[in-house]
C-alpha positions in Angstrom: 45.9 2.9 140.7 44.7 -0.7 140.7 44.8 -2.7 137.5 42.0 -4.6 136.1 43.3 -8.0 137.5 43.6 -6.4 140.9 40.1 -5.0 140.8 38.7 -8.3 139.7 40.4 -10.2 142.6 39.1 -7.6 145.0 35.5 -8.0 143.7 36.0 -11.8 143.8 37.2 -11.7 147.5 34.3 -9.4 148.5 31.8 -11.7 146.7 33.2 -14.7 148.7 33.0 -12.7 152.0 29.4 -11.8 151.2 28.5 -15.4 150.7 30.6 -16.8 153.6 30.1 -14.0 156.1 26.8 -12.2 155.3 27.0 -9.9 158.3 28.9 -6.6 157.9 29.1 -3.0 158.8 29.9 -0.1 156.5 31.7 2.8 158.0 31.9 6.4 156.7 35.3 8.0 157.8 35.2 11.3 155.9 37.1 13.9 158.0 38.5 11.4 160.5 42.0 11.8 161.6 44.5 8.9 160.7 44.9 8.4 164.6 41.2 8.0 164.9 41.0 5.5 162.2 44.1 3.5 163.5 42.4 3.4 167.1 39.4 2.0 165.5 41.4 -0.6 163.6 43.3 -1.6 166.8 40.2 -2.1 168.8 38.7 -4.1 166.0 41.8 -6.3 165.8 41.4 -6.9 169.5 37.9 -8.5 168.6 39.4 -10.5 165.6 37.8 -8.2 163.0 39.4 -6.4 160.2 38.4 -2.9 158.7 39.1 -2.6 155.1 38.9 0.7 153.0 37.4 0.0 149.7 36.2 1.8 146.6 32.4 2.1 146.4 32.3 0.9 142.8 34.1 -2.4 143.7 31.5 -3.0 146.5 28.7 -2.4 144.1 30.1 -4.9 141.6 30.8 -7.5 144.4 27.2 -7.1 145.5 25.6 -7.7 142.3 22.8 -10.3 142.3 23.1 -10.7 146.1 20.8 -9.6 148.9 23.0 -6.7 149.6 22.9 -5.1 146.1 20.5 -2.3 147.2 22.8 -1.3 150.1 25.5 -0.3 147.8 23.5 1.4 145.1 23.9 4.9 146.6 27.2 4.5 148.3 29.4 7.5 148.1 32.2 9.0 150.0 35.0 7.3 151.9 33.9 3.8 152.8 35.3 1.0 155.0 33.8 -2.4 155.7 34.2 -5.0 158.4 32.7 -8.4 158.1 31.3 -9.7 161.3 31.7 -13.3 162.5 30.0 -14.7 165.6 31.6 -11.7 167.4 29.3 -9.3 165.8 27.9 -8.0 169.0 31.3 -7.1 170.5 32.5 -5.5 167.2 29.3 -3.5 166.8 29.7 -2.2 170.4 33.3 -1.2 169.6 32.1 0.8 166.7 29.4 2.7 168.9 31.9 3.4 171.6 34.5 4.8 169.2 31.7 6.8 167.4 30.7 8.6 170.6 34.2 10.2 171.0 35.0 10.4 167.3 31.9 11.4 165.3 33.8 11.3 162.0 33.9 7.5 162.2 30.2 6.7 161.8 28.4 3.5 160.9 26.7 4.0 157.6 24.6 0.9 157.4 24.9 -2.7 158.6 23.5 -6.1 157.6 23.4 -8.5 160.5 21.8 -12.0 160.4 19.9 -11.3 157.2 18.6 -8.0 158.3 19.5 -4.6 156.9 20.1 -2.1 159.8 20.5 1.6 159.5 22.5 3.8 161.9 19.8 4.1 164.6 19.3 0.3 165.0 
């Protein structure tokens, strides 16, 4: 279990990420096998992206008073997030390709270049 200081540090790091890199994808991985999740992480590392598992309540706190606050209001279940740099097209394509063969790894929502995107977009 995380202590209060650790949680505050995680929230602070995510707040910084939201302001420094305001493009990201949220992934639901409920029912995914560890091998599927590790495959996704490996492919993302190949594109210089990192997938981080995070508690929904910490994301909610980190997003308070940001443009992203409404995205995290209803977040439930297992959540992972990856922040997207200039390579967001390649990273998003990687997610879509993996999701075809591994439906338990699904993009829940994204926020790219100031626009909220749902799964279909």
